[in-house]
N, C-alpha and C positions, 0 to 999 in steps of 0.2 A: 504494500500500500504506500502510495507516495504522500507522505506527510513530511514536508521539508522543514528543517530547522533553519531559522534566519536569525542572525545577530545584527542588531541595530546599534551602532555606536552612539553614545551621547555623553555629554559632560567633558570636562577638561582632563580627566584622569584616566581616560581610556575605558570607561565603563561601557557596558553593552547590555541590551535587553534581548532576551531569548524569546522568540515567538515561533509558532508552528503554523504552517500553511498547507492545506490539502491541495493536491494537484491531480488532474486527470491523467491517468496512465496512457491514454490514447492521444490526446491533443495538447496536453500540457496546461490547459486552462487552470487557473488558480482561484481559490476562494479567499476571503478576507483572513488576515492574520489573527490567530488565537493565542491566548496566554498559555494554554496547556494542550497536550496531545489529545486528551479526551475531548476537549472543546472542539478541536479540529475534526475529529471523527463525527461528533454530533452535528457539526456544521454541514458535513456532506449529506447527512440524512435530512436535515432541515431544508436543504436546497434541492432535494430530489435526486441526489446522486446514487448510483448503485455501488455496492461493495461486493465484489465477486471473489470467491475462493478459486485460485488457480490450481492446476494439476500438480504444481511443484510445492503446494502448501502455502504459498504467499497470497496476499490479498491485493486486489486491484481496485482503484477508485475510478469510476466511470461517470463523467458528467452526463446530464440528460441529452445533450445534442449527440454525443458519441453513442450513448445507449440506443437512441433512436436509429442512428445511422448503421451501427454494427450489429445490433441485436433485435431490431424491429419491435421495440417495446410499444 
């Protein structure tokens, strides 16, 4: 599942904020930044994304546009 970790620098001492962003595994579309991994997963569900278990045991995030195009939802 593509939940990317992003670090946003701020302040004069090199501090950074860690956020999580869900990305579609087909087209790369991203949702808004979230403060936790769990919030990023919930965001995919709230926006109608599919979470599919792959044959290798990993998970894929699929945005609604790609789900319609590739899976005829």
